[in-house]
TIDRENSE-961273 format. One line per field, with one value per residue: residue in one letter; x, y, z of N, C-alpha, C in turn. Coordinates in nm, 4 decimals. Each point is the difference from the previous one (the first is absolute). Example, Ala and Ser with C-alpha at 12.3 -4.5 7.8 and 13.67 -1.06 7.14 Angstrom:
REM residues 2
code: c(A,S)
nu: c(1.3190,-0.0350)
nv: c(-0.5690,0.1050)
nw: c(0.7800,-0.0720)
cau: c(-0.0890,0.0820)
cav: c(0.1190,0.1190)
caw: c(0.0000,0.0060)
cu: c(0.0900,-0.0770)
cv: c(0.1200,0.1090)
cw: c(0.0000,0.0730)
This chain:
REM residues 252
code: c(M,N,D,P,I,F,H,V,D,H,L,S,L,E,Y,R,R,H,R,R,Q,F,A,V,S,I,L,K,D,V,S,F,I,L,E,R,G,G,A,L,T,L,V,G,P,S,G,S,G,K,S,T,L,L,R,C,L,N,R,L,V,E,P,T,L,G,T,V,W,F,E,G,R,D,I,R,S,F,D,P,R,D,L,R,R,R,V,A,L,V,M,Q,T,P,V,L,F,E,G,T,V,G,D,N,L,R,V,R,P,A,D,A,P,G,D,F,S,A,A,R,L,E,A,A,L,A,E,V,G,M,E,P,D,F,L,Q,R,D,S,T,T,L,S,G,G,E,K,Q,R,V,T,I,A,R,A,L,L,R,D,P,Q,A,L,L,L,D,E,P,T,S,A,L,D,P,P,N,A,L,L,V,V,E,T,I,S,R,L,R,V,A,R,G,L,S,I,V,A,V,T,H,Q,P,E,L,V,R,R,L,G,G,R,L,L,Y,L,V,K,G,R,V,E,A,I,E,S,I,D,E,P,G,A,A,D,T,R,L,Q,A,F,L,A,G,G,S,L,P,E,G,A,R,R,T)
nu: c(3.4230,-0.0560,-0.1004,-0.0465,-0.0181,0.0670,-0.0799,0.0528,-0.0959,0.0832,0.0083,-0.1180,-0.0099,-0.1185,-0.0085,-0.1329,-0.0007,-0.0012,-0.1097,-0.0240,0.0448,0.1131,0.0422,0.0172,0.1223,-0.0312,-0.0157,0.1261,-0.0586,-0.0524,0.1194,-0.0228,0.0961,-0.0770,0.1166,-0.0408,-0.0466,-0.0135,0.0761,-0.0988,0.0825,-0.1150,0.0851,-0.0010,-0.0063,-0.0551,-0.1088,0.0970,-0.1020,0.0836,-0.0813,-0.0195,0.1291,0.0259,-0.0983,0.0738,0.0881,-0.1005,-0.0044,0.0660,0.0892,-0.0829,0.1028,0.0383,0.1309,0.0314,0.0867,-0.0624,0.1081,-0.0770,0.1180,0.0328,-0.0830,-0.0753,0.0324,-0.0420,0.0728,0.0535,-0.0692,-0.0421,-0.0964,0.0013,0.0032,-0.0865,-0.0447,0.0241,-0.0496,0.0531,-0.0821,0.1133,-0.0921,0.0200,-0.1303,0.0427,-0.0884,-0.0313,-0.0809,-0.1106,0.0525,0.0215,0.1280,-0.0436,-0.0869,0.1034,0.0684,-0.1162,0.0230,-0.1018,-0.0026,-0.1326,0.0287,0.0875,0.0732,0.0381,0.1112,-0.1036,0.0504,-0.0131,0.0259,-0.0854,-0.0856,0.0279,-0.0089,-0.1091,-0.0393,0.0327,-0.0593,-0.0790,0.0479,-0.1236,-0.0127,-0.0345,0.0491,0.0591,-0.0355,0.0230,0.1007,-0.0464,-0.0531,-0.0806,0.0502,-0.0026,0.1313,0.0494,0.1182,-0.0615,-0.0682,0.1121,0.0637,-0.1041,0.0039,0.1315,-0.0159,-0.0893,0.0887,0.0926,-0.1059,0.0043,0.1219,0.0337,0.0091,-0.0682,0.0858,-0.1019,0.1005,-0.0958,0.1265,0.0377,0.1059,-0.0645,-0.1014,0.1108,0.0219,0.1269,-0.0185,-0.1242,0.0516,0.1029,-0.0889,-0.0712,0.1088,0.0403,-0.1258,-0.0046,0.1223,-0.0356,-0.1187,0.0681,0.0949,-0.0681,-0.0780,0.1117,-0.0428,-0.0795,0.0850,-0.1034,0.0917,-0.0771,0.1094,0.0206,0.0009,0.1242,-0.0239,-0.1263,0.0443,0.0915,-0.0939,-0.0867,0.0902,0.0434,-0.1060,0.0467,-0.1231,0.0607,-0.1098,-0.0189,-0.1031,-0.0080,0.1215,0.0474,0.0696,-0.0139,0.0534,0.0350,0.0934,-0.0401,-0.0119,0.0211,0.1117,-0.0212,-0.1106,-0.0213,-0.1096,0.0733,-0.1201,-0.0115,0.1249,-0.0285,-0.1102,0.0645,0.0759,-0.1315,0.0254,-0.0449,-0.1089,0.0761,-0.0718,0.0585,0.1033,0.0510,0.0214,0.0911)
nv: c(0.1061,-0.1137,-0.0395,0.1146,-0.0726,0.0694,0.1028,0.0347,0.0876,0.0576,-0.1143,0.0492,-0.0170,0.0585,-0.0108,0.0053,-0.0289,0.1283,0.0496,0.0304,-0.1227,0.0446,0.0134,-0.1304,0.0419,-0.0969,0.0442,0.0348,0.0193,-0.1219,-0.0199,-0.0979,-0.0689,-0.1049,-0.0503,-0.0499,-0.0867,0.1263,0.0408,0.0420,0.0300,0.0117,0.0879,-0.0006,0.0990,-0.0569,-0.0050,-0.0469,-0.0863,-0.0942,-0.0499,0.1275,0.0282,-0.1114,0.0380,0.1082,-0.1014,-0.0421,0.1281,-0.0635,0.0913,0.1042,0.0421,0.1043,-0.0106,0.0224,-0.0741,-0.1180,-0.0228,-0.0912,-0.0450,0.1233,-0.0572,0.1078,-0.0373,0.1254,-0.0339,-0.0712,-0.1079,0.0405,-0.0855,0.0547,0.1236,-0.0429,-0.0468,0.1103,0.0692,-0.1169,0.0076,-0.0195,-0.0210,0.0791,-0.0051,-0.1237,0.0155,-0.1027,-0.0724,-0.0357,-0.1199,-0.0652,-0.0278,-0.1116,-0.0078,0.0284,-0.0876,-0.0595,0.0641,0.0558,0.1172,0.0014,0.1172,-0.0322,0.0322,-0.1128,-0.0691,-0.0627,-0.0724,-0.1274,-0.0247,0.0988,-0.0476,-0.1228,0.0502,0.0648,-0.1104,-0.0674,0.1036,-0.0294,-0.1110,-0.0283,-0.1157,-0.0842,-0.0806,0.1194,-0.0340,-0.1151,0.0783,-0.0142,0.1125,-0.0450,-0.1041,0.1007,0.0020,0.1035,-0.0591,-0.1150,0.0645,0.0631,-0.1171,-0.0460,0.1090,-0.0225,-0.1306,0.0412,0.0911,-0.0964,-0.0608,0.1284,-0.0568,0.0516,0.1266,0.0385,-0.0084,0.0367,0.0232,-0.0137,0.0201,-0.0704,0.0439,0.1123,-0.0818,-0.0276,-0.1237,0.0098,-0.1296,0.0292,0.1025,-0.0792,-0.0963,0.0940,0.0477,-0.1253,-0.0225,0.1152,-0.0145,-0.1259,0.0410,0.0946,-0.0915,-0.1006,0.0901,0.0599,-0.0295,0.1042,0.0373,0.0386,0.0161,-0.0137,0.0396,-0.0583,-0.1038,0.0320,-0.1206,0.0392,0.1149,-0.0603,-0.0902,0.0996,0.0788,0.0587,0.0728,0.0936,0.0148,0.1054,-0.0323,0.1282,-0.0239,-0.1042,0.0408,0.0077,-0.0725,-0.1177,-0.0115,-0.1240,-0.0297,-0.1229,0.0048,0.1273,-0.0668,0.0429,-0.0357,-0.0844,0.0714,0.0802,0.0614,-0.0148,0.0419,0.0860,0.0290,-0.0052,0.0695,0.0251,0.1252,0.0996,0.0420,0.1082,0.0759,-0.0065,-0.0554,0.1155,-0.0151,-0.0913)
nw: c(4.2933,0.0406,-0.0819,0.0486,0.1088,0.0939,-0.0132,0.1152,-0.0281,0.0883,0.0652,0.0347,0.1307,0.0111,0.1309,-0.0129,0.1306,0.0303,-0.0556,0.1267,-0.0027,0.0562,-0.1255,0.0114,-0.0207,-0.0873,-0.1248,-0.0268,-0.1154,0.0011,-0.0507,-0.0868,-0.0575,-0.0293,-0.0418,-0.1156,0.0905,0.0374,0.1000,0.0770,0.0988,0.0667,0.0497,0.1324,0.0861,0.1053,-0.0756,-0.0787,-0.0113,0.0435,0.0930,0.0320,-0.0176,0.0667,0.0813,-0.0173,0.0001,0.0788,0.0346,0.0947,-0.0328,-0.0015,-0.0728,0.0702,-0.0250,-0.1273,-0.0671,-0.0039,-0.0722,-0.0597,-0.0447,0.0381,0.0872,0.0064,0.1244,-0.0050,-0.1071,0.1010,-0.0317,0.1211,-0.0383,-0.1212,0.0521,0.0929,-0.1152,-0.0697,0.1027,0.0374,0.1045,0.0666,0.0931,0.1038,0.0279,-0.0251,-0.0977,0.0793,-0.0759,0.0599,0.0189,-0.1104,-0.0176,-0.0581,0.1005,0.0775,-0.0704,0.0141,0.1135,-0.0630,-0.0614,0.0022,-0.0561,0.0952,-0.1080,-0.0588,0.0067,0.0567,-0.1000,0.0399,-0.1284,-0.0304,0.0914,-0.0411,-0.1241,0.0407,0.0642,-0.1092,-0.0590,0.1035,-0.0585,-0.0431,0.0664,-0.1016,0.0974,-0.0099,-0.1233,0.0620,0.0341,0.1228,-0.0464,0.0966,-0.0666,-0.0857,-0.0136,0.0686,-0.0122,0.0320,0.0941,0.0314,-0.0085,0.0695,0.0757,-0.0010,0.0245,0.0874,0.0337,0.0004,0.0531,0.0302,-0.0022,0.1175,-0.0359,0.1071,0.0995,0.0772,0.0812,0.0921,0.0363,-0.1066,0.0710,0.0272,-0.0343,-0.0687,0.0481,0.0408,0.0355,0.0449,0.0649,0.0271,0.0264,0.0609,0.0604,0.0189,0.0397,0.0650,0.0461,0.0227,0.0461,0.0601,0.0179,0.0550,0.0572,0.0314,0.1235,-0.0082,0.0949,0.0744,0.0924,0.1062,0.0622,0.1183,-0.0854,0.0357,0.0547,0.0109,0.0477,0.0735,0.0298,0.0166,0.0582,-0.1099,0.0337,0.0822,0.0486,0.0523,0.0687,0.0242,0.0817,-0.0845,0.0318,-0.1226,0.0876,-0.0619,-0.1206,0.0327,-0.0890,0.0296,-0.1340,0.0343,0.0181,0.1248,-0.0671,0.1008,0.0302,0.0775,0.0076,-0.1332,-0.0117,0.0971,-0.0668,-0.1150,0.0821,0.0117,-0.0323,0.0755,-0.0648,-0.0094,0.0798,-0.1195,0.0648,-0.0315,-0.1264,0.0331)
cau: c(-0.1127,-0.1057,-0.1274,-0.0537,-0.1303,-0.0649,0.0522,-0.0751,0.0314,-0.0405,-0.1145,-0.0254,-0.1244,-0.0424,-0.1116,-0.0809,-0.1050,-0.1229,0.0096,0.0573,0.1303,0.1167,0.0477,0.1269,0.0761,0.0529,0.1063,0.0305,0.0757,0.0828,0.0201,0.1028,-0.0245,0.0466,0.0079,-0.0611,0.0857,0.0820,-0.0452,0.0102,-0.0376,-0.0356,0.0436,-0.0152,-0.0604,-0.1430,-0.0810,0.0581,-0.0808,0.0443,-0.1122,-0.0943,0.0553,-0.0158,-0.1403,-0.0306,0.0430,-0.1086,-0.1239,-0.0665,-0.0026,0.0044,0.0746,-0.0646,0.0626,0.0998,-0.0451,0.0744,-0.0074,0.0359,0.0196,-0.0291,-0.1391,-0.0484,-0.0704,-0.1420,-0.0659,-0.0229,-0.0975,0.0783,0.0208,0.1033,0.1263,0.0465,0.0495,0.1323,0.0848,-0.0533,0.0472,0.0151,-0.0027,0.0863,-0.0602,-0.0658,-0.1426,-0.0493,-0.1368,-0.0225,0.0093,0.1330,0.0850,-0.0582,-0.1171,0.0478,0.0601,-0.1077,-0.0769,0.0183,-0.1271,-0.0786,0.0227,0.1441,0.0504,0.1206,0.0014,0.0052,0.0012,0.0885,0.1377,0.0453,0.0183,0.1234,0.1115,0.0128,0.0626,0.1403,0.0726,0.0303,0.0744,-0.0890,-0.0296,-0.1390,-0.0925,-0.0541,-0.1341,-0.1025,0.0205,-0.0886,0.0750,0.0237,0.1142,0.1237,0.0804,-0.0095,0.0732,-0.0743,-0.1160,0.0439,0.0336,-0.1263,-0.0560,0.0790,-0.0430,-0.1341,0.0210,0.0644,-0.0970,-0.0629,0.1058,0.0250,0.1253,0.0691,-0.0373,0.0163,0.0203,-0.0051,0.0596,-0.0397,0.0688,0.0133,-0.0675,0.0523,0.1257,0.1097,0.0047,-0.1090,0.0264,0.1007,-0.0657,-0.0802,0.0952,0.0545,-0.1079,-0.0227,0.1149,-0.0005,-0.1095,0.0351,0.0854,-0.0639,-0.1168,0.0222,-0.0956,0.0376,-0.0370,0.0108,-0.0142,0.0202,0.0604,0.0996,0.0990,0.1058,0.0256,-0.0871,0.0534,0.1230,-0.0310,-0.0733,0.0799,-0.0739,0.0183,-0.0645,-0.0608,-0.0042,-0.1065,-0.0147,-0.1143,-0.0625,0.0906,0.1133,0.1289,0.1062,-0.0243,0.1352,0.0207,0.0833,0.0774,0.1241,0.0794,0.0385,-0.0922,-0.1112,-0.0044,0.0644,-0.1027,-0.0436,0.1101,-0.0102,-0.1176,0.0336,0.0942,-0.0740,-0.0398,-0.1324,0.0017,-0.0362,-0.1248,0.0086,0.1280,0.0423,0.1122,0.1335)
cav: c(-0.0546,-0.0634,0.0710,0.0005,-0.0605,0.1021,0.1361,0.0765,0.1370,0.1055,-0.0533,0.0520,-0.0478,0.0627,-0.0686,0.0860,-0.0842,0.0797,0.1081,0.1200,-0.0315,0.0270,-0.1168,-0.0599,-0.0432,-0.1366,-0.0087,0.1353,0.0186,-0.1191,-0.0387,-0.0998,-0.0886,-0.1377,-0.0692,-0.1330,-0.1028,0.0565,-0.0089,0.1216,-0.0227,0.1214,-0.0079,0.1234,-0.0173,-0.0268,0.1188,0.0875,-0.0041,-0.1073,-0.0875,0.0812,0.0115,-0.1304,-0.0178,0.0896,-0.0607,-0.0793,0.0753,-0.0216,0.1361,0.0978,0.1202,0.1303,0.0620,-0.0822,-0.1085,-0.1256,-0.0624,-0.1418,-0.0381,0.1131,0.0448,0.0498,-0.1145,0.0306,-0.0468,-0.1437,-0.0543,-0.0347,-0.1448,-0.0379,0.0538,-0.0777,-0.1274,0.0263,0.0526,-0.0764,0.0408,-0.0995,0.0803,-0.0384,-0.1155,-0.0807,-0.0244,-0.1254,-0.0300,-0.1391,-0.0941,-0.0476,0.0912,0.0051,0.0891,0.1370,0.0409,0.0220,0.1204,0.1074,0.0564,-0.0986,0.0091,0.0081,-0.1053,-0.0688,-0.1454,-0.0388,-0.1456,-0.0541,0.0069,0.1393,0.0311,-0.0653,0.0755,0.1233,-0.0367,-0.0318,0.1262,0.0573,-0.0992,-0.0869,-0.1258,-0.0128,-0.0497,0.1123,0.0350,-0.0632,0.0377,0.0982,0.1256,0.0380,-0.0749,0.0514,0.0974,0.1350,0.0066,-0.0741,0.0817,0.1109,-0.0520,-0.0303,0.1252,0.0359,-0.0907,0.0426,0.1169,-0.0424,-0.0684,0.0984,0.0459,0.1440,0.0542,0.0638,-0.0511,0.0953,-0.0764,0.0893,-0.0659,-0.1405,-0.0910,0.0609,-0.0792,-0.1360,-0.0277,0.0088,-0.1021,0.0196,0.1249,-0.0276,-0.0730,0.0940,0.0852,-0.0790,-0.0181,0.1256,0.0307,-0.0981,0.0315,0.1186,-0.0426,-0.1026,0.0542,0.1360,0.0864,0.1280,-0.0118,0.1143,-0.0597,0.0756,-0.0878,0.0508,-0.1057,0.0154,-0.1214,0.0020,0.1030,-0.0497,-0.1090,0.0515,0.0898,0.1126,0.1314,0.0350,0.1319,0.0308,0.0954,0.0522,0.0912,0.0151,0.0558,-0.0828,0.0466,-0.0497,-0.1157,-0.0481,-0.1369,-0.0806,-0.0912,0.0675,0.0166,0.1343,0.1037,0.0220,0.1024,-0.0533,-0.0533,-0.1282,-0.0934,-0.0440,-0.0876,-0.1280,-0.0675,-0.0491,0.1077,0.0574,0.1230,0.1196,0.0618,0.1227,0.0719,0.0241,-0.0777,0.0459)
caw: c(0.0757,-0.0773,0.0033,0.1363,0.0265,0.0817,0.0034,0.0993,-0.0369,0.0932,0.0738,0.1340,0.0591,0.1244,0.0638,0.0832,0.0564,-0.0007,-0.0973,0.0591,0.0596,-0.0831,-0.0729,0.0424,-0.1170,0.0133,-0.1009,-0.0453,-0.1241,-0.0209,-0.1401,-0.0299,-0.1141,0.0181,-0.1276,-0.0071,0.0565,0.1051,0.1395,0.0779,0.1388,0.0725,0.1394,0.0754,0.1321,0.0056,-0.0222,-0.1028,-0.1209,-0.0893,-0.0388,-0.0771,-0.1345,-0.0641,-0.0374,-0.1116,-0.1254,-0.0606,0.0223,0.1277,0.0539,-0.1086,0.0403,-0.0143,-0.1166,-0.0665,-0.0866,-0.0085,-0.1319,-0.0042,-0.1399,-0.0867,0.0127,0.1281,0.0595,0.0096,-0.1221,0.0132,0.0937,0.1195,0.0133,-0.0961,0.0499,0.1154,-0.0514,-0.0557,0.1074,0.1132,0.1324,0.1062,0.1213,0.1112,0.0656,-0.1026,0.0214,-0.0549,0.0402,0.0395,-0.1105,-0.0354,-0.0758,-0.1349,0.0051,0.0104,-0.1267,-0.0988,0.0340,-0.0983,-0.0445,-0.0762,-0.1444,-0.0265,-0.0891,0.0459,0.0125,0.1413,0.0059,0.1024,-0.0488,0.0090,0.1416,0.0422,-0.0568,0.0782,0.1269,-0.0260,-0.0174,0.1324,0.0765,0.0769,-0.0672,-0.0446,0.1025,0.0766,-0.0493,0.0841,0.1404,0.0597,0.0076,0.1397,0.0531,-0.0587,0.0736,-0.0543,-0.1260,-0.1012,-0.0372,-0.0842,-0.1325,-0.0681,-0.0515,-0.1179,-0.1070,-0.0447,-0.0868,-0.1242,-0.0863,-0.0884,-0.0911,0.0101,-0.0524,0.1121,0.1309,0.1095,0.1227,0.1151,0.1167,-0.0144,0.0923,0.1334,0.1032,-0.0074,0.0679,-0.0970,-0.1052,-0.0952,-0.0713,-0.1015,-0.1084,-0.0781,-0.0708,-0.1105,-0.0970,-0.0708,-0.0850,-0.1095,-0.0919,-0.0781,-0.1106,-0.0823,-0.0706,-0.0462,0.0680,0.0589,0.1408,0.0911,0.1334,0.1233,0.0998,0.0947,0.0135,-0.0992,-0.0784,-0.1176,-0.0893,-0.0630,-0.0915,-0.1158,-0.0819,-0.0554,0.0605,0.1264,0.0127,0.1429,0.0298,0.1353,0.0083,-0.1304,-0.0997,-0.0418,0.0512,-0.0878,-0.0867,-0.0277,-0.0458,0.0893,-0.0846,-0.0345,0.1222,0.0392,-0.0460,0.0928,0.1035,0.1207,0.0901,-0.0539,0.0224,0.1389,0.0068,-0.0628,0.0901,0.1158,0.0903,-0.0205,-0.0768,0.0774,-0.0435,-0.0791,0.0009,-0.1376,-0.0508,0.0389)
cu: c(-0.1005,-0.1247,-0.0552,-0.1322,-0.0821,0.0715,-0.0905,0.0442,-0.0621,-0.1255,-0.0088,-0.1345,-0.0241,-0.1230,-0.0717,-0.1183,-0.1353,0.0203,0.0691,0.1392,0.1124,0.0453,0.1351,0.0707,0.0626,0.1163,0.0197,0.0909,0.0987,0.0070,0.1068,-0.0419,0.0551,-0.0032,-0.0652,0.0989,0.0877,-0.0597,0.0240,-0.0479,-0.0223,0.0386,-0.0194,-0.0657,-0.1482,-0.0764,0.0510,-0.0762,0.0330,-0.1170,-0.1037,0.0483,-0.0170,-0.1425,-0.0467,0.0302,-0.1047,-0.1383,-0.0786,-0.0079,0.0135,0.0753,-0.0826,0.0499,0.0988,-0.0611,0.0903,-0.0242,0.0453,0.0026,-0.0456,-0.1419,-0.0258,-0.0825,-0.1491,-0.0762,-0.0274,-0.1249,0.0789,0.0261,0.1087,0.1360,0.0540,0.0344,0.1423,0.0999,-0.0522,0.0641,0.0042,0.0171,0.0902,-0.0510,-0.0732,-0.1446,-0.0383,-0.1372,-0.0112,0.0036,0.1440,0.0805,-0.0529,-0.1206,0.0448,0.0628,-0.1057,-0.0829,0.0345,-0.1358,-0.0701,0.0323,0.1478,0.0436,0.1196,-0.0201,0.0165,-0.0134,0.0980,0.1462,0.0549,0.0232,0.1291,0.1224,0.0227,0.0649,0.1481,0.0836,0.0364,0.0607,-0.0845,-0.0393,-0.1482,-0.0969,-0.0524,-0.1403,-0.1096,0.0127,-0.1046,0.0798,0.0322,0.1216,0.1338,0.0737,-0.0178,0.0697,-0.0704,-0.1221,0.0411,0.0348,-0.1248,-0.0618,0.0783,-0.0394,-0.1361,0.0099,0.0576,-0.0982,-0.0706,0.1023,0.0238,0.1303,0.0823,-0.0555,0.0315,0.0035,0.0062,0.0469,-0.0257,0.0641,-0.0024,-0.0628,0.0562,0.1273,0.1124,0.0031,-0.1102,0.0187,0.1011,-0.0606,-0.0811,0.0900,0.0574,-0.1034,-0.0178,0.1149,0.0079,-0.1066,0.0324,0.0811,-0.0761,-0.1139,0.0250,-0.0959,0.0635,-0.0519,0.0195,-0.0316,0.0193,0.0603,0.0868,0.1185,0.1059,0.0214,-0.0869,0.0519,0.1221,-0.0301,-0.0740,0.0899,-0.0846,0.0292,-0.0774,-0.0583,-0.0253,-0.1012,0.0058,-0.1117,-0.0562,0.0875,0.1127,0.1291,0.1150,-0.0557,0.1366,-0.0025,0.0827,0.0815,0.1333,0.0811,0.0367,-0.0974,-0.1010,0.0242,0.0563,-0.1009,-0.0476,0.1100,-0.0069,-0.1173,0.0320,0.0986,-0.0671,-0.0428,-0.1413,0.0139,-0.0358,-0.1234,0.0271,0.1271,0.0483,0.1249,0.1331,0.1026)
cv: c(-0.0643,0.0873,-0.0017,-0.0747,0.0925,0.1336,0.0784,0.1457,0.0989,-0.0373,0.0617,-0.0523,0.0731,-0.0708,0.0963,-0.0833,0.0710,0.1208,0.1234,-0.0227,0.0386,-0.1298,-0.0451,-0.0537,-0.1369,-0.0220,0.1383,-0.0041,-0.1145,-0.0328,-0.1086,-0.0781,-0.1374,-0.0695,-0.1374,-0.1052,0.0487,-0.0199,0.1345,-0.0312,0.1337,-0.0183,0.1357,-0.0279,-0.0362,0.1307,0.0918,-0.0043,-0.1131,-0.0861,0.0765,0.0156,-0.1313,-0.0176,0.0977,-0.0647,-0.0928,0.0537,-0.0451,0.1308,0.0953,0.1248,0.1263,0.0717,-0.0982,-0.1177,-0.1216,-0.0576,-0.1454,-0.0431,0.1102,0.0532,0.0527,-0.1116,0.0267,-0.0424,-0.1499,-0.0267,-0.0437,-0.1490,-0.0485,0.0490,-0.0860,-0.1432,0.0170,0.0419,-0.0588,0.0446,-0.1194,0.0774,-0.0580,-0.1256,-0.0832,-0.0302,-0.1296,-0.0287,-0.1452,-0.0893,-0.0389,0.1101,0.0130,0.0915,0.1459,0.0501,0.0295,0.1242,0.1116,0.0605,-0.0956,0.0013,0.0034,-0.1127,-0.0704,-0.1498,-0.0354,-0.1516,-0.0463,0.0102,0.1419,0.0400,-0.0625,0.0767,0.1295,-0.0280,-0.0306,0.1276,0.0644,-0.1048,-0.0915,-0.1212,-0.0086,-0.0440,0.1111,0.0384,-0.0543,0.0385,0.1009,0.1290,0.0405,-0.0698,0.0550,0.0929,0.1377,0.0137,-0.0736,0.0781,0.1137,-0.0483,-0.0408,0.1276,0.0493,-0.0877,0.0412,0.1219,-0.0413,-0.0643,0.0952,0.0671,0.1510,0.0385,0.0656,-0.0554,0.1072,-0.0771,0.0952,-0.0744,-0.1510,-0.0953,0.0482,-0.0839,-0.1415,-0.0145,-0.0072,-0.1106,0.0177,0.1280,-0.0229,-0.0752,0.0927,0.0927,-0.0733,-0.0194,0.1257,0.0303,-0.0969,0.0333,0.1225,-0.0397,-0.0930,0.0558,0.1377,0.0987,0.1320,-0.0008,0.1329,-0.0544,0.1048,-0.0956,0.0799,-0.0964,0.0096,-0.1232,-0.0038,0.1015,-0.0527,-0.1078,0.0476,0.0817,0.1160,0.1293,0.0120,0.1401,0.0240,0.1114,0.0430,0.1033,0.0326,0.0559,-0.0985,0.0637,-0.0435,-0.1116,-0.0462,-0.1413,-0.0751,-0.1028,0.0603,0.0244,0.1455,0.1089,0.0393,0.1184,-0.0592,-0.0576,-0.1365,-0.1051,-0.0561,-0.0948,-0.1379,-0.0800,-0.0473,0.1056,0.0485,0.1309,0.1187,0.0642,0.1364,0.0794,0.0172,-0.0804,0.0574,-0.0582)
cw: c(-0.0949,0.0026,0.1423,0.0096,0.0890,-0.0192,0.0938,-0.0126,0.0989,0.0791,0.1391,0.0483,0.1314,0.0515,0.0929,0.0525,-0.0026,-0.0897,0.0563,0.0597,-0.0945,-0.0677,0.0550,-0.1237,0.0266,-0.0960,-0.0606,-0.1232,-0.0260,-0.1493,-0.0082,-0.1238,0.0365,-0.1346,0.0077,0.0494,0.1129,0.1385,0.0678,0.1408,0.0683,0.1460,0.0658,0.1330,-0.0111,-0.0163,-0.1087,-0.1321,-0.0958,-0.0484,-0.0805,-0.1432,-0.0764,-0.0521,-0.1075,-0.1354,-0.0604,0.0372,0.1222,0.0777,-0.1184,0.0476,-0.0187,-0.1249,-0.0618,-0.0727,0.0166,-0.1391,0.0126,-0.1447,-0.0949,0.0071,0.1407,0.0642,0.0176,-0.1239,0.0027,0.0827,0.1239,0.0156,-0.0946,0.0466,0.1125,-0.0369,-0.0509,0.1076,0.1309,0.1305,0.0942,0.1300,0.1089,0.0697,-0.1050,0.0367,-0.0717,0.0593,0.0447,-0.1232,-0.0258,-0.0677,-0.1425,-0.0066,0.0019,-0.1293,-0.1059,0.0298,-0.0984,-0.0321,-0.0964,-0.1484,-0.0370,-0.0925,0.0621,0.0092,0.1472,0.0152,0.1069,-0.0428,0.0112,0.1450,0.0523,-0.0511,0.0779,0.1354,-0.0188,-0.0134,0.1334,0.0929,0.0856,-0.0830,-0.0388,0.1094,0.0916,-0.0466,0.0900,0.1474,0.0449,0.0220,0.1438,0.0599,-0.0495,0.0960,-0.0634,-0.1344,-0.1118,-0.0460,-0.0934,-0.1400,-0.0775,-0.0565,-0.1219,-0.1180,-0.0543,-0.0911,-0.1353,-0.0977,-0.0955,-0.0918,0.0057,-0.0683,0.1105,0.1303,0.1037,0.1306,0.1183,0.1244,-0.0015,0.0991,0.1450,0.1109,0.0118,0.0829,-0.1044,-0.1051,-0.1045,-0.0797,-0.1121,-0.1181,-0.0883,-0.0803,-0.1207,-0.1100,-0.0850,-0.0962,-0.1180,-0.1039,-0.0853,-0.1228,-0.0940,-0.0843,-0.0611,0.0633,0.0393,0.1432,0.0712,0.1387,0.1082,0.1016,0.0958,0.0091,-0.1100,-0.0878,-0.1256,-0.1015,-0.0752,-0.1024,-0.1247,-0.0916,-0.0505,0.0727,0.1310,-0.0111,0.1470,0.0230,0.1463,-0.0026,-0.1376,-0.1091,-0.0330,0.0502,-0.0906,-0.0865,-0.0467,-0.0561,0.1040,-0.0783,-0.0403,0.1269,0.0250,-0.0369,0.1058,0.0926,0.1296,0.0991,-0.0470,0.0129,0.1415,0.0181,-0.0561,0.0840,0.1281,0.0986,-0.0286,-0.0762,0.0885,-0.0592,-0.0615,0.0125,-0.1422,-0.0350,0.0455,-0.0957)
């Protein structure tokens, strides 16, 4: 295995809305390692903690117990803004603001470093399969797939080492979803990005490769490589073939 970019060590998260309320367990003793340039897809039933785990990787959510290491450092030692530049999150619903695509690509914290020249913006669009003339397009005229690719381009402008993807294709029709899947899989190879994705769509899993982590009610049910024929858990094999994942049935 290459040097790990993420090492998640016995991560648990409990949520308590009121002080006197019983704590609700969201994540339970989750551990995994992701090598640099690797891909890990989080799958499981709705409410299993996938998106919460994803957000623990860039400190949008703080765990109750355990540690997340990024490039050998406890992520709590990073300035959160610096960490989120290195570990960029692309959400399920793309968020664009009024103005042109170029205006949206330039959105960033006031003190954020980087090259945001027209040439650099065009290069970022090219990486996600969009022509330079999109820079002048009104963001409200874009399709769902185009908006999602713009949000990916915006993340790339800050040169992240890892990309977190939370259901990036779930709101898209099949043709646009396929374009986004192709974009993500291409970027992983071209940039050597480490990718952690949450999805219910087998096509994204198959195109990304790497490993699957199966969560049920906050616990890891299985971690399997999908690059090794015959290695996958039988439930995950069924999922990759287009079926749905059972809610916690044990391995057979």
